[in-house]
Structure formats: C-alpha cells, structure tokens
C-alpha angles and dihedrals in degrees: 000000000000091000091053092052092048090049091050091047090050091050090050091053091047090050092048091048091050091048090049091050089049092050092049091047091050091047092050090045092052091048091049090048092048090049092050091048093046090053087060093055126101090236093060093043092049092048089051089052090055103262116143122229090254091051091050090051089051091052092049092048095050105032138054120254089251092054091049090050090053091050091052090063097052137059118286110285106218093173092055090054089052089051093050092050094051108114092230099043112143115202095211090059096055096109090048091050091051094046093049091047091051090053094042107035095168093064120103122232089255091054092047094050095046092046096051094040090056092044091240090132081081125066116262114273091005094095104056121194130172115243111243100230089183086079086074111196090003094060115125129225121177139123090307104034116060141181126230116256090246096054116121127157113249096216103057116149132189116258113232113249086237087079106041146043128215122031126345120301136205133195137167113282095240089055094045093052092050092046093051091051090050092046091053093051092046089051089059087056093050096259121127114195124200129191118233100174135011135152115010127186121230089255092051091052089048089056093049093048095044090050091061093038095051093046102039109010136255097290093056093041091054091050095056108026139033120245115250110282091024097074122106089214089074089063091064088229101102134076131187101222128194132155133246089253099041110042106156136075089238098058106028098082110082092020120127088251092055092047089050090054093048090054100038115018094089089063087067096042100264129128132188095248099200112037133177114286095012098096092108089059103036099034092230134092119244114294112186091187100050111095125177128200115230101151129265097276096054094037090054092050092050091047092051098042100036099223129133124260087243090062092045092050093052096049105033104028107029095030096033 
C-alpha cells in the first residue's frame, strides 16, 4: 500500500513538473512571439532609427499609418520633425512642404511652412482663389485671393474732411469708428493722423494699375501696385495713413506718427499690412503707411507673435 502511495505521489510530482515545464515553455514562446511581432512594428523600427518616444508620438499624431510605415523603412527624417513641430504646420499641406523643400534645400522648416501657407510657393497671380467675403473684416485679398469686379462693401461711410486731404474718402463703418478712436488718442499724444487713400472701386484700382503699366511696363506695375480685384483697398478695410507733419511715403517711416502706430495701432484693430522683410510672404514691399483693420483680437495676436496676416489666415481661418 505504501509503495502504491509513493508511486502515486511520484507520478503527481512528475505531472506537476511536466506542467510547469509546459507553462514555462508556453510563456517563453509567447514572449518570443511577442518580441518577433514587436520587431515588426513601426515603433520598434523607428526607435532603431533613432527616433525618441516623443518624436514617434508626434509622427503618429500628425501622419497617417501608411506615412509612418514608409518613414520606418528610411533614414531618420530630421527635417520632417522640424516641420511637424512648427507652430503653424498644416497637415493637409505636408506634400507641398516636402516638394518645396526638395526644390529649395537651403530653406528652414519655418521658411517652408510660412511660404506654403501663404501660397507663395506659386507664382503671383498664377494661383487664383476667390476671396471669401463671408469672413467680413477678416477676409483676405492679396496676389492669390481676389474680389469680383462688382464687389463693394454695403456699409461704406464718408470720412470727415477733418481726417483726410485730397478728394472725398469712404471706408467701412467698423474701420471708420476704430480710426476715429485711434485718431483721438493719438491727438492726446500730440500726433495728428491724416488719411491719404481709403476705399477704391475695382475700376479705380484698374486706373491706378494701368497708369503704372502703360508708363513703365507690367513688371514695374506689379512691383508697386495691385492688379484690379487684388487690392485690399477694394475691401474698404484699408487706409493709407500719414500725419500732418509727415505726408510722403519717403519720410513717414521713422516719424513719431509711424512709431506711434507701431506701438498702438493694434489696440484699435489695425495692423501694418506690408512690413519690412515680409515681401516674400505678402507679395508687396514694405509700406509704412498702409494699415489694415482686422479687429483688436487678431491685431493683438499678430502684434505679439510677429507673423503676417496671410500666415494667420491660412492657419487660423482656413485650417481652423
């Protein structure tokens, strides 16, 4: 009887040992399988290429699974990471960013993003888009976005002759109200602004442009004036502002009046539309006198972040 019990006990231990071996073998097999499968994942391949976990998360957040898979089979793309980390990166423009970078290798990620976002990877006037007038005072008009020849704001008001010289002027009421508030504050600081140009019809802009074109040719005309339909003045949102002491384009920049505008205009919703060193993005050389109404919120953002309205429009309005 004792032998039988010992034999049974021995068999139990053998069975338990066999089960334990089987469990360990299964466990090891599962771990090996999981390791093999993990080595096939994009995460493992990207880590092997030198991407950090945070960079991998960025790729997965911004790219499709197919795009991430393609990346996992090539060398680490440092420039792509710079693009994705740009504060104004737009996912839908990725292929345009990459194409432009390939054709302009010396450009930084910031330059690539700002160029594509503002459409300046296309030739001026070759990429025609209709201005969305439903955006009201945030509509955009430049060398890519244009207004129809029949467009005219429905809330134009006459500017009092107290504020301008030359012939009569009109501007949208929201702009006029903001300008008067700004004019009154500047007056307290000893600055007297005066409007030189305001709303222009399509026909009036045609006359301005044709005057330059007929006298100096298309290239010169395009460098100094917008083509009809592509002028911000037709929106009724832009004013050419000088002061009673500094009345010409040659002496206004650097004047006390100009410095006052630089430091205060955003508080009233105005921005200097064409600033120094932004010609590649706006299509126009610096104009110290050309001020555009965009509202206090947007003007403040542009003042604090030092980007063009073209960049703002692409990221926050079109992309938003």
